[in-house]
C-alpha positions as CSV (number, residue, x, y, z in Angstrom):
1,M,-46.1,-4.9,-45.1
2,L,-44.0,-5.6,-48.6
3,R,-41.9,-2.4,-49.2
4,S,-39.6,-3.9,-52.0
5,M,-39.0,-5.4,-55.4
6,G,-35.3,-6.0,-54.9
7,V,-35.1,-8.5,-52.1
8,S,-35.3,-12.3,-52.7
9,V,-35.2,-15.5,-50.8
10,S,-34.3,-18.9,-52.6
11,V,-34.3,-22.0,-50.7
12,L,-32.0,-24.2,-52.3
13,A,-32.0,-27.2,-50.3
14,S,-33.4,-27.9,-47.0
15,G,-33.7,-31.1,-44.9
16,S,-31.2,-33.5,-43.0
17,C,-29.2,-34.3,-46.1
18,G,-28.3,-30.5,-46.5
19,N,-29.5,-27.1,-46.0
20,C,-28.7,-24.0,-48.4
21,S,-30.3,-20.9,-49.0
22,V,-29.5,-17.4,-50.5
23,I,-30.6,-14.0,-49.4
24,S,-30.4,-11.2,-52.1
25,S,-30.9,-7.5,-52.2
26,A,-30.3,-5.4,-55.1
27,T,-26.7,-5.4,-54.6
28,T,-25.4,-8.2,-52.1
29,R,-26.2,-12.0,-52.2
30,V,-25.5,-14.1,-49.1
31,L,-25.7,-17.9,-48.9
32,V,-27.1,-19.0,-45.7
33,D,-25.3,-22.4,-44.9
34,A,-23.6,-24.5,-47.3
35,G,-24.6,-28.0,-46.5
36,I,-24.9,-29.3,-50.0
37,S,-22.1,-30.1,-52.3
38,S,-20.4,-27.1,-54.3
39,R,-21.4,-28.7,-57.4
40,E,-24.8,-29.2,-56.1
41,T,-25.2,-25.6,-55.0
42,V,-23.9,-24.4,-58.2
43,K,-26.5,-26.3,-60.2
44,R,-29.2,-25.2,-58.1
45,M,-28.4,-21.5,-58.2
46,R,-28.1,-21.6,-61.9
47,A,-31.4,-23.8,-62.2
48,L,-32.9,-20.6,-60.6
49,E,-30.9,-18.0,-63.0
50,A,-29.0,-16.9,-59.9
51,D,-25.0,-16.5,-60.6
52,P,-22.8,-18.3,-58.0
53,R,-19.8,-15.6,-58.8
54,A,-22.2,-13.0,-57.7
55,L,-22.3,-14.2,-54.2
56,S,-20.8,-11.8,-51.5
57,A,-20.3,-14.4,-48.3
58,I,-21.6,-17.4,-46.8
59,V,-23.4,-17.2,-43.1
60,I,-23.2,-20.5,-41.2
61,T,-25.8,-21.3,-38.3
62,H,-23.6,-24.2,-36.9
63,E,-21.3,-26.7,-37.5
64,H,-23.4,-30.1,-38.0
65,R,-22.5,-31.4,-41.4
66,D,-26.0,-30.9,-42.9
67,H,-25.1,-27.2,-42.8
68,V,-21.6,-27.1,-43.5
69,A,-20.7,-30.0,-46.2
70,G,-19.7,-27.9,-48.9
71,L,-18.6,-24.9,-47.1
72,Y,-14.6,-25.4,-47.8
73,T,-15.1,-26.0,-51.5
74,M,-17.6,-23.2,-52.1
75,A,-15.6,-20.8,-49.8
76,K,-12.1,-21.7,-51.7
77,R,-13.9,-21.9,-55.3
78,F,-15.4,-18.4,-55.0
79,K,-13.1,-16.8,-52.7
80,L,-15.6,-15.9,-50.6
81,P,-16.0,-14.7,-47.0
82,V,-17.3,-17.0,-44.3
83,Y,-19.2,-15.5,-41.2
84,M,-19.7,-17.9,-38.1
85,T,-18.8,-17.7,-34.6
86,G,-15.5,-18.4,-33.1
87,A,-16.9,-21.6,-31.5
88,T,-18.6,-22.9,-34.5
89,Y,-15.3,-22.2,-36.4
90,D,-13.2,-24.2,-33.9
91,A,-15.6,-27.1,-33.8
92,W,-15.6,-27.1,-37.9
93,H,-11.8,-26.9,-38.3
94,R,-11.5,-29.5,-35.8
95,D,-13.5,-31.9,-37.8
96,T,-13.1,-31.1,-41.2
97,R,-10.3,-32.7,-43.5
98,D,-9.3,-32.0,-47.0
99,S,-8.4,-34.9,-49.7
100,K,-4.7,-35.1,-48.1
101,G,-6.5,-35.6,-44.8
102,E,-5.2,-32.4,-43.2
103,R,-7.5,-30.2,-41.2
104,C,-9.2,-27.2,-43.4
105,S,-9.0,-23.6,-43.0
106,I,-11.2,-20.6,-44.2
107,E,-9.0,-18.2,-45.9
108,K,-11.5,-15.0,-45.3
109,L,-13.1,-16.0,-42.0
110,E,-15.0,-13.5,-40.1
111,T,-16.2,-14.2,-36.9
112,F,-19.6,-12.9,-35.1
113,S,-21.1,-13.3,-31.5
114,S,-24.7,-14.0,-30.9
115,G,-26.8,-10.9,-30.5
116,R,-24.4,-8.6,-32.2
117,S,-25.8,-7.3,-35.5
118,F,-23.2,-7.0,-38.8
119,Q,-23.4,-6.0,-41.8
120,I,-22.7,-7.5,-45.5
121,G,-23.1,-5.2,-48.3
122,D,-26.5,-3.5,-47.7
123,I,-28.0,-6.4,-45.8
124,A,-27.9,-6.1,-42.0
125,I,-27.8,-9.4,-40.3
126,T,-28.6,-10.0,-36.7
127,P,-27.7,-13.9,-35.1
128,F,-29.5,-15.0,-32.3
129,T,-29.1,-18.1,-30.1
130,I,-31.2,-21.1,-30.7
131,P,-31.6,-24.3,-28.5
132,H,-29.9,-27.3,-30.5
133,D,-27.0,-29.6,-29.7
134,A,-24.5,-27.8,-31.6
135,V,-21.2,-25.5,-29.7
136,D,-22.9,-22.2,-30.5
137,P,-26.1,-22.6,-32.7
138,V,-27.6,-19.4,-34.1
139,G,-30.7,-18.3,-36.1
140,F,-30.6,-15.1,-38.5
141,T,-32.5,-12.2,-39.2
142,F,-31.8,-10.1,-42.4
143,K,-33.2,-6.7,-42.9
144,T,-32.4,-4.8,-46.2
145,E,-34.8,-2.4,-48.4
146,G,-37.2,-2.4,-45.7
147,V,-37.9,-6.1,-45.7
148,K,-36.9,-8.4,-43.0
149,I,-36.3,-11.9,-43.5
150,A,-35.9,-14.6,-40.4
151,F,-34.3,-18.2,-40.3
152,A,-34.9,-20.3,-37.7
153,T,-34.2,-24.1,-37.9
154,D,-32.8,-27.0,-36.0
155,L,-34.1,-25.8,-32.5
156,G,-35.6,-28.1,-30.0
157,Y,-38.4,-25.5,-28.6
158,M,-39.4,-22.0,-29.0
159,P,-38.1,-19.9,-26.1
160,A,-39.3,-16.1,-25.9
161,S,-35.9,-14.9,-26.9
162,V,-36.4,-16.8,-30.3
163,R,-39.7,-15.6,-30.6
164,H,-38.6,-12.0,-30.1
165,H,-36.5,-12.1,-33.2
166,L,-39.4,-13.5,-35.4
167,E,-41.5,-10.6,-35.0
168,D,-42.7,-8.3,-37.9
169,C,-41.0,-10.4,-40.7
170,D,-41.9,-10.4,-44.1
171,V,-40.5,-13.9,-45.0
172,L,-40.5,-16.6,-42.2
173,V,-38.2,-19.8,-43.0
174,I,-38.8,-22.2,-39.9
175,E,-38.1,-25.7,-38.9
176,S,-41.3,-28.1,-39.0
177,N,-39.0,-31.2,-38.8
178,H,-41.3,-34.3,-37.4
179,D,-44.5,-35.7,-37.0
180,L,-44.6,-37.0,-33.4
181,E,-46.3,-40.3,-34.3
182,M,-44.4,-41.0,-37.3
183,L,-41.4,-40.3,-35.2
184,R,-42.5,-42.6,-32.4
185,V,-43.1,-45.5,-34.5
186,G,-40.1,-44.9,-37.3
187,P,-37.1,-46.4,-37.9
188,Y,-34.7,-44.3,-35.6
189,P,-33.1,-46.1,-32.9
190,W,-34.4,-44.5,-29.3
191,S,-31.2,-42.8,-28.7
192,V,-31.8,-40.8,-31.6
193,K,-35.7,-40.3,-31.1
194,Q,-34.9,-39.0,-27.7
195,R,-32.5,-36.2,-29.0
196,V,-34.7,-35.5,-31.8
197,L,-37.6,-34.8,-29.2
198,S,-35.3,-33.2,-26.6
199,R,-35.1,-29.2,-26.2
200,V,-31.8,-29.2,-28.0
201,G,-33.3,-31.4,-31.1
202,H,-35.7,-30.5,-33.4
203,L,-39.0,-28.4,-33.6
204,S,-42.3,-30.9,-34.6
205,N,-45.3,-30.0,-36.5
206,D,-47.1,-29.8,-33.3
207,A,-44.7,-27.5,-31.5
208,L,-44.7,-25.2,-34.5
209,A,-48.4,-25.4,-34.8
210,E,-48.7,-24.3,-31.0
211,F,-46.6,-21.1,-32.1
212,F,-48.6,-20.2,-34.9
213,S,-51.8,-20.4,-32.8
214,G,-50.5,-18.8,-29.8
215,D,-47.3,-16.4,-30.1
216,Y,-47.0,-15.9,-33.4
217,D,-47.5,-12.1,-34.7
218,G,-48.9,-13.1,-38.1
219,S,-46.9,-10.4,-40.1
220,A,-45.2,-12.7,-42.8
221,A,-46.5,-12.9,-46.2
222,Y,-44.6,-16.0,-46.7
223,V,-43.9,-18.7,-44.2
224,V,-41.4,-21.4,-45.7
225,L,-41.7,-24.9,-43.8
226,A,-38.1,-26.0,-43.5
227,H,-36.0,-28.9,-42.3
228,L,-38.9,-31.6,-42.8
229,S,-37.7,-35.2,-41.9
230,E,-37.9,-37.5,-45.0
231,Q,-38.4,-40.5,-42.5
232,N,-40.4,-38.9,-39.9
233,N,-42.7,-36.3,-41.8
234,H,-44.7,-35.6,-44.7
235,P,-45.1,-32.7,-46.5
236,E,-49.0,-32.4,-46.6
237,L,-48.8,-33.4,-42.7
238,A,-46.5,-30.4,-42.0
239,R,-48.7,-28.2,-44.2
240,G,-52.2,-29.3,-42.8
241,M,-50.9,-28.6,-39.3
242,A,-49.5,-25.4,-40.2
243,E,-52.3,-24.2,-42.3
244,G,-54.5,-25.2,-39.6
245,A,-52.7,-23.3,-36.8
246,L,-52.5,-20.1,-39.2
247,E,-56.3,-20.3,-40.3
248,R,-57.6,-17.3,-39.0
249,R,-54.6,-15.3,-39.9
250,R,-54.3,-16.5,-43.3
251,T,-55.0,-14.0,-46.3
252,L,-54.2,-13.4,-50.0
253,L,-51.3,-11.4,-49.0
254,F,-50.2,-13.1,-45.6
255,N,-49.1,-16.2,-44.4
256,R,-48.8,-18.1,-47.4
257,V,-47.5,-21.4,-46.5
258,L,-44.6,-22.9,-49.0
259,L,-42.7,-25.8,-48.5
260,A,-38.9,-26.2,-48.7
261,S,-37.6,-29.5,-50.1
262,Q,-34.3,-31.7,-49.9
263,A,-34.7,-32.7,-53.5
264,Q,-35.1,-29.5,-55.5
265,P,-34.9,-25.9,-54.9
266,L,-37.9,-23.7,-53.9
267,Q,-38.8,-21.0,-56.4
268,P,-37.4,-17.7,-55.4
269,I,-39.8,-15.8,-53.1
270,R,-39.5,-12.0,-54.4
271,L,-40.4,-9.0,-52.6
């Protein structure tokens, strides 16, 4: 149930070319992943009338480029602390170079461990392990002002441990990556198709629909379908599968289905 008017969720970009969102409370603003350029992040925040200079920190789910491409520049430009697991930082540090070819470092690094909550301002954040082919990938829940928001993208399947963290959410941002038939006949090499379909790959429309029609508790006012593949999915396919699975649980106030986009920011969800 919604209890606050001071919390918002803004998905700036979502997809295989870059992921970035902002969670805001009355006093704190957290950037979730930095997978698009610093310039584009700033542009999209300002389009939503959000000031990037008011950001409090960046939290990172994992080290894949579509989640960290703009991290170094954003952190340096706005002097932001960055929160990630130690293993994720090591992988990012090993693979990231500056314009001189030297390894990049985060000046204000804060490490966390999956399962252990931490605080940024008035937002309590709980990272949880997700099944994906990165070194130490996590999803997040954010709790502030009586509101709970969950992010779960880049996961090959929905284990009980993840389902547990998605309970009692007011906003659920969750992966609906691909349509199985589009992926099967699509242009990806077979090795990439196998990776996407694996238990450490990406969640399909069908797998998400199975979750919605089964173990999902139906609590979210808003469900945001995220990380849609531009090659192997179509927004209306993803929406149709999700809404069909949620049909008996949807009301005017709960389980309103929204689509996150790669090309443009989603209008802020205000709670």
